[in-house]
Jmol script that loads the backbone (N, CA, C; Angstrom):
load data "model"
ATOM      1  N   MET A   1     -28.872  44.389  -7.842  1.00  0.00           N
ATOM      2  CA  MET A   1     -27.365  44.578  -7.857  1.00  0.00           C
ATOM      3  C   MET A   1     -26.366  44.452  -6.848  1.00  0.00           C
ATOM      4  N   LEU A   2     -27.163  44.694  -5.729  1.00  0.00           N
ATOM      5  CA  LEU A   2     -26.031  44.667  -4.603  1.00  0.00           C
ATOM      6  C   LEU A   2     -26.374  43.677  -4.104  1.00  0.00           C
ATOM      7  N   PRO A   3     -27.768  42.593  -3.639  1.00  0.00           N
ATOM      8  CA  PRO A   3     -27.539  40.852  -3.480  1.00  0.00           C
ATOM      9  C   PRO A   3     -26.436  40.211  -3.633  1.00  0.00           C
ATOM     10  N   LEU A   4     -26.267  40.706  -5.500  1.00  0.00           N
ATOM     11  CA  LEU A   4     -25.506  39.821  -6.545  1.00  0.00           C
ATOM     12  C   LEU A   4     -24.196  40.192  -6.352  1.00  0.00           C
ATOM     13  N   LEU A   5     -23.656  41.425  -5.459  1.00  0.00           N
ATOM     14  CA  LEU A   5     -22.440  42.066  -4.735  1.00  0.00           C
ATOM     15  C   LEU A   5     -22.248  40.935  -3.652  1.00  0.00           C
ATOM     16  N   TYR A   6     -23.256  40.942  -2.935  1.00  0.00           N
ATOM     17  CA  TYR A   6     -22.811  40.059  -0.921  1.00  0.00           C
ATOM     18  C   TYR A   6     -22.481  38.970  -2.089  1.00  0.00           C
ATOM     19  N   ALA A   7     -23.023  38.560  -2.485  1.00  0.00           N
ATOM     20  CA  ALA A   7     -22.873  37.202  -3.003  1.00  0.00           C
ATOM     21  C   ALA A   7     -21.452  37.016  -3.111  1.00  0.00           C
ATOM     22  N   PHE A   8     -21.100  37.569  -4.464  1.00  0.00           N
ATOM     23  CA  PHE A   8     -19.571  37.680  -4.770  1.00  0.00           C
ATOM     24  C   PHE A   8     -18.413  37.833  -3.075  1.00  0.00           C
ATOM     25  N   LEU A   9     -18.761  38.822  -2.766  1.00  0.00           N
ATOM     26  CA  LEU A   9     -18.393  39.072  -1.508  1.00  0.00           C
ATOM     27  C   LEU A   9     -18.087  37.930  -0.415  1.00  0.00           C
ATOM     28  N   ALA A  10     -19.261  37.177  -0.442  1.00  0.00           N
ATOM     29  CA  ALA A  10     -19.154  36.285   0.658  1.00  0.00           C
ATOM     30  C   ALA A  10     -18.425  35.101  -0.118  1.00  0.00           C
ATOM     31  N   LEU A  11     -18.338  34.526  -1.516  1.00  0.00           N
ATOM     32  CA  LEU A  11     -17.999  33.405  -1.622  1.00  0.00           C
ATOM     33  C   LEU A  11     -16.045  33.650  -2.123  1.00  0.00           C
ATOM     34  N   ALA A  12     -15.523  35.179  -2.455  1.00  0.00           N
ATOM     35  CA  ALA A  12     -14.583  35.362  -2.124  1.00  0.00           C
ATOM     36  C   ALA A  12     -14.302  35.130  -0.879  1.00  0.00           C
ATOM     37  N   LEU A  13     -13.910  35.604   0.611  1.00  0.00           N
ATOM     38  CA  LEU A  13     -14.236  35.432   1.697  1.00  0.00           C
ATOM     39  C   LEU A  13     -14.256  33.983   1.279  1.00  0.00           C
ATOM     40  N   VAL A  14     -15.065  32.519   1.773  1.00  0.00           N
ATOM     41  CA  VAL A  14     -15.058  31.591   1.685  1.00  0.00           C
ATOM     42  C   VAL A  14     -13.564  30.805   0.619  1.00  0.00           C
ATOM     43  N   VAL A  15     -13.459  31.425  -0.364  1.00  0.00           N
ATOM     44  CA  VAL A  15     -12.467  31.535  -1.070  1.00  0.00           C
ATOM     45  C   VAL A  15     -11.048  31.110  -1.206  1.00  0.00           C
ATOM     46  N   ILE A  16     -10.681  32.411  -0.186  1.00  0.00           N
ATOM     47  CA  ILE A  16     -10.180  32.922   0.641  1.00  0.00           C
ATOM     48  C   ILE A  16      -9.721  32.089   1.998  1.00  0.00           C
ATOM     49  N   LEU A  17     -10.762  31.926   2.478  1.00  0.00           N
ATOM     50  CA  LEU A  17     -10.861  31.573   3.947  1.00  0.00           C
ATOM     51  C   LEU A  17     -10.196  30.235   3.347  1.00  0.00           C
ATOM     52  N   TYR A  18      -9.868  29.002   2.071  1.00  0.00           N
ATOM     53  CA  TYR A  18     -10.162  28.077   1.549  1.00  0.00           C
ATOM     54  C   TYR A  18      -8.905  27.595   1.625  1.00  0.00           C
ATOM     55  N   LEU A  19      -8.434  29.154   0.787  1.00  0.00           N
ATOM     56  CA  LEU A  19      -7.281  28.684   0.440  1.00  0.00           C
ATOM     57  C   LEU A  19      -6.239  29.272   1.202  1.00  0.00           C
ATOM     58  N   THR A  20      -6.232  30.134   2.629  1.00  0.00           N
ATOM     59  CA  THR A  20      -5.288  30.156   3.614  1.00  0.00           C
ATOM     60  C   THR A  20      -5.547  30.036   4.436  1.00  0.00           C
ATOM     61  N   VAL A  21      -6.199  28.637   4.824  1.00  0.00           N
ATOM     62  CA  VAL A  21      -6.197  27.703   6.101  1.00  0.00           C
ATOM     63  C   VAL A  21      -6.806  26.689   6.142  1.00  0.00           C
ATOM     64  N   ILE A  22      -8.507  26.517   5.732  1.00  0.00           N
ATOM     65  CA  ILE A  22      -8.603  25.260   5.471  1.00  0.00           C
ATOM     66  C   ILE A  22      -7.250  24.263   5.075  1.00  0.00           C
ATOM     67  N   ARG A  23      -7.061  24.500   3.865  1.00  0.00           N
ATOM     68  CA  ARG A  23      -6.183  23.935   2.133  1.00  0.00           C
ATOM     69  C   ARG A  23      -4.964  23.335   2.955  1.00  0.00           C
ATOM     70  N   PRO A  24      -4.037  24.773   2.950  1.00  0.00           N
ATOM     71  CA  PRO A  24      -3.362  24.402   4.279  1.00  0.00           C
ATOM     72  C   PRO A  24      -2.679  22.732   4.822  1.00  0.00           C
ATOM     73  N   ARG A  25      -4.179  22.989   5.960  1.00  0.00           N
ATOM     74  CA  ARG A  25      -4.228  22.240   7.361  1.00  0.00           C
ATOM     75  C   ARG A  25      -4.026  20.538   6.684  1.00  0.00           C
ATOM     76  N   GLN A  26      -5.030  20.965   5.360  1.00  0.00           N
ATOM     77  CA  GLN A  26      -4.923  19.766   4.482  1.00  0.00           C
ATOM     78  C   GLN A  26      -4.110  18.576   3.895  1.00  0.00           C
ATOM     79  N   LEU A  27      -3.458  20.055   3.607  1.00  0.00           N
ATOM     80  CA  LEU A  27      -1.865  19.048   2.662  1.00  0.00           C
ATOM     81  C   LEU A  27      -0.834  18.627   3.910  1.00  0.00           C
ATOM     82  N   THR A  28      -1.150  18.643   5.128  1.00  0.00           N
ATOM     83  CA  THR A  28       0.004  18.690   6.021  1.00  0.00           C
ATOM     84  C   THR A  28      -0.401  17.985   7.070  1.00  0.00           C
ATOM     85  N   TRP A  29      -1.815  17.276   7.154  1.00  0.00           N
ATOM     86  CA  TRP A  29      -2.634  17.124   8.484  1.00  0.00           C
ATOM     87  C   TRP A  29      -2.348  16.044   9.176  1.00  0.00           C
ATOM     88  N   GLY A  30      -1.645  15.563  10.209  1.00  0.00           N
ATOM     89  CA  GLY A  30      -0.226  15.218  11.797  1.00  0.00           C
ATOM     90  C   GLY A  30       0.362  15.682  11.181  1.00  0.00           C
ATOM     91  N   ALA A  31       0.994  15.859  10.371  1.00  0.00           N
ATOM     92  CA  ALA A  31       2.163  15.953  10.245  1.00  0.00           C
ATOM     93  C   ALA A  31       2.950  17.679  10.378  1.00  0.00           C
ATOM     94  N   THR A  32       4.198  16.837  11.357  1.00  0.00           N
ATOM     95  CA  THR A  32       4.346  17.859  12.384  1.00  0.00           C
ATOM     96  C   THR A  32       4.770  19.376  11.131  1.00  0.00           C
ATOM     97  N   GLN A  33       5.610  19.886  11.801  1.00  0.00           N
ATOM     98  CA  GLN A  33       5.708  21.527  11.516  1.00  0.00           C
ATOM     99  C   GLN A  33       7.205  21.388  10.759  1.00  0.00           C
ATOM    100  N   LYS A  34       7.636  19.977  11.360  1.00  0.00           N
ATOM    101  CA  LYS A  34       9.180  19.934  10.442  1.00  0.00           C
ATOM    102  C   LYS A  34       9.407  19.073   9.585  1.00  0.00           C
ATOM    103  N   GLU A  35       8.561  18.102   9.607  1.00  0.00           N
ATOM    104  CA  GLU A  35       8.334  17.034   9.149  1.00  0.00           C
ATOM    105  C   GLU A  35       7.362  17.682   7.846  1.00  0.00           C
ATOM    106  N   ALA A  36       6.701  18.241   7.921  1.00  0.00           N
ATOM    107  CA  ALA A  36       6.357  19.137   6.354  1.00  0.00           C
ATOM    108  C   ALA A  36       7.060  20.160   5.401  1.00  0.00           C
ATOM    109  N   VAL A  37       7.752  20.293   6.448  1.00  0.00           N
ATOM    110  CA  VAL A  37       8.980  21.287   5.076  1.00  0.00           C
ATOM    111  C   VAL A  37      10.460  20.189   4.952  1.00  0.00           C
ATOM    112  N   GLY A  38      10.560  19.154   5.566  1.00  0.00           N
ATOM    113  CA  GLY A  38      11.879  18.325   5.708  1.00  0.00           C
ATOM    114  C   GLY A  38      11.696  17.832   3.989  1.00  0.00           C
ATOM    115  N   ALA A  39      12.552  17.365   4.329  1.00  0.00           N
ATOM    116  CA  ALA A  39      13.175  16.448   2.586  1.00  0.00           C
ATOM    117  C   ALA A  39      12.541  14.856   2.976  1.00  0.00           C
ATOM    118  N   LEU A  40      12.243  14.483   2.298  1.00  0.00           N
ATOM    119  CA  LEU A  40      11.804  13.101   2.446  1.00  0.00           C
ATOM    120  C   LEU A  40      12.164  11.469   1.430  1.00  0.00           C
ATOM    121  N   PRO A  41      12.159  10.441   1.203  1.00  0.00           N
ATOM    122  CA  PRO A  41      12.264   9.895  -0.120  1.00  0.00           C
ATOM    123  C   PRO A  41      12.167  10.011  -0.725  1.00  0.00           C
ATOM    124  N   GLY A  42      12.516  10.229  -1.776  1.00  0.00           N
ATOM    125  CA  GLY A  42      11.881  10.191  -3.880  1.00  0.00           C
ATOM    126  C   GLY A  42      11.371  11.995  -3.757  1.00  0.00           C
ATOM    127  N   ASP A  43      12.551  12.632  -2.688  1.00  0.00           N
ATOM    128  CA  ASP A  43      12.493  14.032  -3.426  1.00  0.00           C
ATOM    129  C   ASP A  43      13.074  14.679  -4.457  1.00  0.00           C
ATOM    130  N   ASP A  44      14.613  13.731  -4.309  1.00  0.00           N
ATOM    131  CA  ASP A  44      15.548  14.324  -5.507  1.00  0.00           C
ATOM    132  C   ASP A  44      15.248  13.343  -6.863  1.00  0.00           C
ATOM    133  N   ILE A  45      14.230  12.312  -6.271  1.00  0.00           N
ATOM    134  CA  ILE A  45      13.630  12.409  -8.032  1.00  0.00           C
ATOM    135  C   ILE A  45      12.710  12.735  -9.111  1.00  0.00           C
ATOM    136  N   VAL A  46      11.824  13.930  -8.101  1.00  0.00           N
ATOM    137  CA  VAL A  46      10.759  14.506  -8.728  1.00  0.00           C
ATOM    138  C   VAL A  46      11.299  16.172  -8.277  1.00  0.00           C
ATOM    139  N   LYS A  47      11.910  16.752  -9.222  1.00  0.00           N
ATOM    140  CA  LYS A  47      12.486  17.545  -9.198  1.00  0.00           C
ATOM    141  C   LYS A  47      11.545  19.519  -9.114  1.00  0.00           C
ATOM    142  N   ALA A  48      10.318  19.230  -9.634  1.00  0.00           N
ATOM    143  CA  ALA A  48       9.588  20.361  -9.646  1.00  0.00           C
ATOM    144  C   ALA A  48       8.590  19.852  -9.041  1.00  0.00           C
ATOM    145  N   PRO A  49       8.166  19.205  -8.542  1.00  0.00           N
ATOM    146  CA  PRO A  49       6.272  18.432  -8.001  1.00  0.00           C
ATOM    147  C   PRO A  49       5.357  19.327  -8.726  1.00  0.00           C
ATOM    148  N   HIS A  50       4.550  19.277  -9.300  1.00  0.00           N
ATOM    149  CA  HIS A  50       3.355  20.284  -9.318  1.00  0.00           C
ATOM    150  C   HIS A  50       2.454  20.402  -8.392  1.00  0.00           C
ATOM    151  N   PHE A  51       2.401  19.382  -6.891  1.00  0.00           N
ATOM    152  CA  PHE A  51       1.810  18.911  -5.527  1.00  0.00           C
ATOM    153  C   PHE A  51       2.903  18.091  -4.227  1.00  0.00           C
ATOM    154  N   VAL A  52       2.055  19.389  -4.072  1.00  0.00           N
ATOM    155  CA  VAL A  52       2.979  18.815  -2.721  1.00  0.00           C
ATOM    156  C   VAL A  52       2.187  18.422  -1.402  1.00  0.00           C
ATOM    157  N   ALA A  53       2.140  17.365  -1.229  1.00  0.00           N
ATOM    158  CA  ALA A  53       1.320  17.316   0.990  1.00  0.00           C
ATOM    159  C   ALA A  53       2.514  16.188   1.452  1.00  0.00           C
ATOM    160  N   THR A  54       1.972  16.681   2.710  1.00  0.00           N
ATOM    161  CA  THR A  54       2.769  15.080   3.209  1.00  0.00           C
ATOM    162  C   THR A  54       1.604  15.349   5.040  1.00  0.00           C
ATOM    163  N   ARG A  55       1.918  14.100   4.665  1.00  0.00           N
ATOM    164  CA  ARG A  55       0.281  13.834   5.348  1.00  0.00           C
ATOM    165  C   ARG A  55       0.747  12.743   7.061  1.00  0.00           C
ATOM    166  N   ALA A  56       0.671  12.629   7.934  1.00  0.00           N
ATOM    167  CA  ALA A  56       1.552  11.477   9.287  1.00  0.00           C
ATOM    168  C   ALA A  56       0.519  11.014   9.738  1.00  0.00           C
ATOM    169  N   ILE A  57       0.373   9.825  10.975  1.00  0.00           N
ATOM    170  CA  ILE A  57       0.043  10.022  11.892  1.00  0.00           C
ATOM    171  C   ILE A  57       0.742   9.609  12.664  1.00  0.00           C
ATOM    172  N   THR A  58       0.822   9.219  14.411  1.00  0.00           N
ATOM    173  CA  THR A  58       2.406   8.572  15.132  1.00  0.00           C
ATOM    174  C   THR A  58       1.670   7.595  15.678  1.00  0.00           C
ATOM    175  N   ILE A  59       2.752   6.294  15.531  1.00  0.00           N
ATOM    176  CA  ILE A  59       2.006   5.487  15.451  1.00  0.00           C
ATOM    177  C   ILE A  59       2.996   5.719  17.635  1.00  0.00           C
ATOM    178  N   GLN A  60       2.598   4.653  18.463  1.00  0.00           N
ATOM    179  CA  GLN A  60       2.811   4.318  19.928  1.00  0.00           C
ATOM    180  C   GLN A  60       2.847   2.541  19.812  1.00  0.00           C
ATOM    181  N   ALA A  61       4.591   2.731  18.938  1.00  0.00           N
ATOM    182  CA  ALA A  61       4.747   0.990  18.775  1.00  0.00           C
ATOM    183  C   ALA A  61       6.105   0.400  17.894  1.00  0.00           C
ATOM    184  N   PRO A  62       6.267   0.117  18.790  1.00  0.00           N
ATOM    185  CA  PRO A  62       8.071  -0.081  17.825  1.00  0.00           C
ATOM    186  C   PRO A  62       7.838  -0.412  16.080  1.00  0.00           C
ATOM    187  N   PRO A  63       8.317   0.452  15.313  1.00  0.00           N
ATOM    188  CA  PRO A  63       8.779  -0.924  13.743  1.00  0.00           C
ATOM    189  C   PRO A  63       8.580  -1.499  13.956  1.00  0.00           C
ATOM    190  N   ALA A  64       9.080  -2.931  14.123  1.00  0.00           N
ATOM    191  CA  ALA A  64       8.983  -4.549  13.866  1.00  0.00           C
ATOM    192  C   ALA A  64       7.594  -4.484  14.063  1.00  0.00           C
ATOM    193  N   GLU A  65       7.082  -4.406  14.994  1.00  0.00           N
ATOM    194  CA  GLU A  65       4.979  -4.568  16.007  1.00  0.00           C
ATOM    195  C   GLU A  65       4.105  -3.563  14.394  1.00  0.00           C
ATOM    196  N   VAL A  66       5.223  -2.205  14.339  1.00  0.00           N
ATOM    197  CA  VAL A  66       3.461  -2.330  12.831  1.00  0.00           C
ATOM    198  C   VAL A  66       4.183  -2.797  12.196  1.00  0.00           C
ATOM    199  N   TRP A  67       5.051  -2.765  11.201  1.00  0.00           N
ATOM    200  CA  TRP A  67       5.629  -3.719   9.948  1.00  0.00           C
ATOM    201  C   TRP A  67       4.369  -5.301   9.859  1.00  0.00           C
ATOM    202  N   GLN A  68       4.172  -6.123  10.925  1.00  0.00           N
ATOM    203  CA  GLN A  68       3.684  -7.219  10.299  1.00  0.00           C
ATOM    204  C   GLN A  68       2.281  -6.413  10.462  1.00  0.00           C
ATOM    205  N   TRP A  69       2.061  -5.696  10.503  1.00  0.00           N
ATOM    206  CA  TRP A  69       0.254  -5.009   9.875  1.00  0.00           C
ATOM    207  C   TRP A  69       0.622  -4.500   8.093  1.00  0.00           C
ATOM    208  N   LEU A  70       1.498  -3.585   8.351  1.00  0.00           N
ATOM    209  CA  LEU A  70       1.736  -3.492   6.860  1.00  0.00           C
ATOM    210  C   LEU A  70       1.535  -4.704   5.704  1.00  0.00           C
ATOM    211  N   VAL A  71       2.650  -5.423   6.688  1.00  0.00           N
ATOM    212  CA  VAL A  71       2.467  -5.973   5.618  1.00  0.00           C
ATOM    213  C   VAL A  71       1.427  -6.685   5.293  1.00  0.00           C
ATOM    214  N   GLN A  72       1.014  -7.678   5.499  1.00  0.00           N
ATOM    215  CA  GLN A  72      -0.419  -8.310   5.433  1.00  0.00           C
ATOM    216  C   GLN A  72      -1.982  -7.195   4.365  1.00  0.00           C
ATOM    217  N   ILE A  73      -1.800  -6.145   4.426  1.00  0.00           N
ATOM    218  CA  ILE A  73      -2.422  -4.816   4.046  1.00  0.00           C
ATOM    219  C   ILE A  73      -2.752  -5.363   2.387  1.00  0.00           C
ATOM    220  N   GLY A  74      -4.047  -5.452   1.842  1.00  0.00           N
ATOM    221  CA  GLY A  74      -3.501  -5.116   0.569  1.00  0.00           C
ATOM    222  C   GLY A  74      -4.840  -6.279   0.312  1.00  0.00           C
ATOM    223  N   SER A  75      -6.351  -6.618  -1.151  1.00  0.00           N
ATOM    224  CA  SER A  75      -6.763  -6.515  -2.142  1.00  0.00           C
ATOM    225  C   SER A  75      -6.435  -8.457  -1.322  1.00  0.00           C
ATOM    226  N   ARG A  76      -7.421  -9.077  -1.374  1.00  0.00           N
ATOM    227  CA  ARG A  76      -7.096 -10.999  -1.090  1.00  0.00           C
ATOM    228  C   ARG A  76      -6.250 -11.418   0.065  1.00  0.00           C
ATOM    229  N   ARG A  77      -5.943 -10.349   0.988  1.00  0.00           N
ATOM    230  CA  ARG A  77      -4.695  -9.917   1.992  1.00  0.00           C
ATOM    231  C   ARG A  77      -5.807 -10.160   2.763  1.00  0.00           C
ATOM    232  N   ALA A  78      -5.254  -9.254   4.145  1.00  0.00           N
ATOM    233  CA  ALA A  78      -6.212  -9.240   5.066  1.00  0.00           C
ATOM    234  C   ALA A  78      -7.121  -7.413   5.663  1.00  0.00           C
ATOM    235  N   GLY A  79      -7.085  -7.060   4.318  1.00  0.00           N
ATOM    236  CA  GLY A  79      -7.946  -5.984   3.504  1.00  0.00           C
ATOM    237  C   GLY A  79      -6.891  -4.548   3.869  1.00  0.00           C
ATOM    238  N   TRP A  80      -7.920  -3.297   4.335  1.00  0.00           N
ATOM    239  CA  TRP A  80      -6.649  -2.535   4.014  1.00  0.00           C
ATOM    240  C   TRP A  80      -7.180  -1.874   5.753  1.00  0.00           C
ATOM    241  N   TYR A  81      -7.350  -2.294   6.280  1.00  0.00           N
ATOM    242  CA  TYR A  81      -7.944  -1.890   8.018  1.00  0.00           C
ATOM    243  C   TYR A  81      -8.379   0.057   7.457  1.00  0.00           C
ATOM    244  N   SER A  82      -9.879  -0.488   6.835  1.00  0.00           N
ATOM    245  CA  SER A  82     -10.278   1.138   6.289  1.00  0.00           C
ATOM    246  C   SER A  82     -11.771   0.786   6.579  1.00  0.00           C
ATOM    247  N   LEU A  83     -12.581   1.741   7.057  1.00  0.00           N
ATOM    248  CA  LEU A  83     -14.107   1.207   6.575  1.00  0.00           C
ATOM    249  C   LEU A  83     -14.935   0.222   6.018  1.00  0.00           C
ATOM    250  N   ASP A  84     -14.972  -1.014   6.074  1.00  0.00           N
ATOM    251  CA  ASP A  84     -14.750  -2.261   5.200  1.00  0.00           C
ATOM    252  C   ASP A  84     -16.075  -2.401   4.337  1.00  0.00           C
ATOM    253  N   PHE A  85     -17.449  -1.249   4.647  1.00  0.00           N
ATOM    254  CA  PHE A  85     -17.945  -1.300   4.495  1.00  0.00           C
ATOM    255  C   PHE A  85     -18.431  -0.507   3.036  1.00  0.00           C
ATOM    256  N   ILE A  86     -17.128   0.804   2.738  1.00  0.00           N
ATOM    257  CA  ILE A  86     -16.490   1.624   1.722  1.00  0.00           C
ATOM    258  C   ILE A  86     -15.418   0.993   1.201  1.00  0.00           C
ATOM    259  N   ASP A  87     -14.621   0.479   1.193  1.00  0.00           N
ATOM    260  CA  ASP A  87     -13.721  -0.658  -0.167  1.00  0.00           C
ATOM    261  C   ASP A  87     -13.318  -1.387   0.113  1.00  0.00           C
ATOM    262  N   ASN A  88     -13.799  -2.697   1.166  1.00  0.00           N
ATOM    263  CA  ASN A  88     -13.820  -3.773   0.970  1.00  0.00           C
ATOM    264  C   ASN A  88     -15.235  -4.520   0.370  1.00  0.00           C
ATOM    265  N   GLY A  89     -16.071  -3.471   0.147  1.00  0.00           N
ATOM    266  CA  GLY A  89     -17.505  -4.875  -0.296  1.00  0.00           C
ATOM    267  C   GLY A  89     -18.035  -4.746   1.048  1.00  0.00           C
ATOM    268  N   ASN A  90     -17.851  -4.722   2.199  1.00  0.00           N
ATOM    269  CA  ASN A  90     -18.421  -5.180   3.144  1.00  0.00           C
ATOM    270  C   ASN A  90     -17.764  -7.128   3.499  1.00  0.00           C
ATOM    271  N   VAL A  91     -16.665  -7.358   2.988  1.00  0.00           N
ATOM    272  CA  VAL A  91     -15.799  -8.357   3.591  1.00  0.00           C
ATOM    273  C   VAL A  91     -14.744  -7.534   4.790  1.00  0.00           C
ATOM    274  N   PRO A  92     -14.897  -8.131   5.824  1.00  0.00           N
ATOM    275  CA  PRO A  92     -14.192  -6.622   7.032  1.00  0.00           C
ATOM    276  C   PRO A  92     -12.721  -7.534   6.857  1.00  0.00           C
ATOM    277  N   SER A  93     -11.723  -6.760   7.009  1.00  0.00           N
ATOM    278  CA  SER A  93      -9.379  -6.494   7.197  1.00  0.00           C
ATOM    279  C   SER A  93     -10.146  -7.366   8.381  1.00  0.00           C
ATOM    280  N   SER A  94      -8.811  -8.143   8.692  1.00  0.00           N
ATOM    281  CA  SER A  94      -7.808  -9.087   9.857  1.00  0.00           C
ATOM    282  C   SER A  94      -8.180  -7.979  10.659  1.00  0.00           C
ATOM    283  N   ARG A  95      -8.372  -8.380  11.295  1.00  0.00           N
ATOM    284  CA  ARG A  95      -8.141  -8.395  13.132  1.00  0.00           C
ATOM    285  C   ARG A  95      -7.009  -8.786  13.539  1.00  0.00           C
ATOM    286  N   ASP A  96      -6.553  -9.740  13.295  1.00  0.00           N
ATOM    287  CA  ASP A  96      -5.457 -10.321  13.454  1.00  0.00           C
ATOM    288  C   ASP A  96      -3.956 -10.748  12.193  1.00  0.00           C
ATOM    289  N   ILE A  97      -2.793 -10.704  13.504  1.00  0.00           N
ATOM    290  CA  ILE A  97      -1.651 -11.313  12.400  1.00  0.00           C
ATOM    291  C   ILE A  97      -1.107 -12.246  12.021  1.00  0.00           C
ATOM    292  N   LEU A  98      -1.690 -12.602  10.127  1.00  0.00           N
ATOM    293  CA  LEU A  98      -2.217 -13.790   9.342  1.00  0.00           C
ATOM    294  C   LEU A  98      -0.829 -14.011   9.265  1.00  0.00           C
ATOM    295  N   PRO A  99      -0.363 -15.432   8.853  1.00  0.00           N
ATOM    296  CA  PRO A  99       1.487 -15.938   9.276  1.00  0.00           C
ATOM    297  C   PRO A  99       1.091 -15.876   7.592  1.00  0.00           C
ATOM    298  N   GLN A 100       0.068 -16.225   6.948  1.00  0.00           N
ATOM    299  CA  GLN A 100       0.371 -16.261   5.890  1.00  0.00           C
ATOM    300  C   GLN A 100       0.740 -15.419   5.163  1.00  0.00           C
ATOM    301  N   PHE A 101       0.420 -14.601   4.826  1.00  0.00           N
ATOM    302  CA  PHE A 101       1.182 -12.266   4.312  1.00  0.00           C
ATOM    303  C   PHE A 101       2.318 -12.485   4.731  1.00  0.00           C
ATOM    304  N   HIS A 102       3.153 -13.058   5.674  1.00  0.00           N
ATOM    305  CA  HIS A 102       4.490 -12.714   6.097  1.00  0.00           C
ATOM    306  C   HIS A 102       5.815 -13.753   5.164  1.00  0.00           C
ATOM    307  N   ARG A 103       5.663 -13.836   4.533  1.00  0.00           N
ATOM    308  CA  ARG A 103       6.884 -15.236   3.879  1.00  0.00           C
ATOM    309  C   ARG A 103       7.378 -13.744   2.792  1.00  0.00           C
ATOM    310  N   TYR A 104       8.554 -13.633   2.933  1.00  0.00           N
ATOM    311  CA  TYR A 104       8.730 -13.427   1.170  1.00  0.00           C
ATOM    312  C   TYR A 104       8.477 -14.423   0.097  1.00  0.00           C
ATOM    313  N   ARG A 105       8.245 -12.982  -1.426  1.00  0.00           N
ATOM    314  CA  ARG A 105       8.059 -14.095  -2.540  1.00  0.00           C
ATOM    315  C   ARG A 105       9.241 -13.563  -3.229  1.00  0.00           C
TER     316      ARG A 105
END
end "model"
wireframe off; spacefill off
backbone 0.3
color backbone group
């Protein structure tokens, strides 16, 4: 009976650690405290969300430079800029700006 109690206590400790330390960090990965608690576009649309996560990265480049890469993201475009062997069927993502994806439709 004692080993079962120890197993239960160990499991309870892992769950508490996950819920109080690990999960909050996962939900705000890369975001500053201000970003994590601040209002974001669309917050006024969903009044009582069931799930809230704010993840962020800092890019040391002006928005116009970043936009060139964002506008060409996608399947049958420049790719997903991820691990190509995972999401692209081993088709490499572009390493260049591709002008054909920068036209408005």
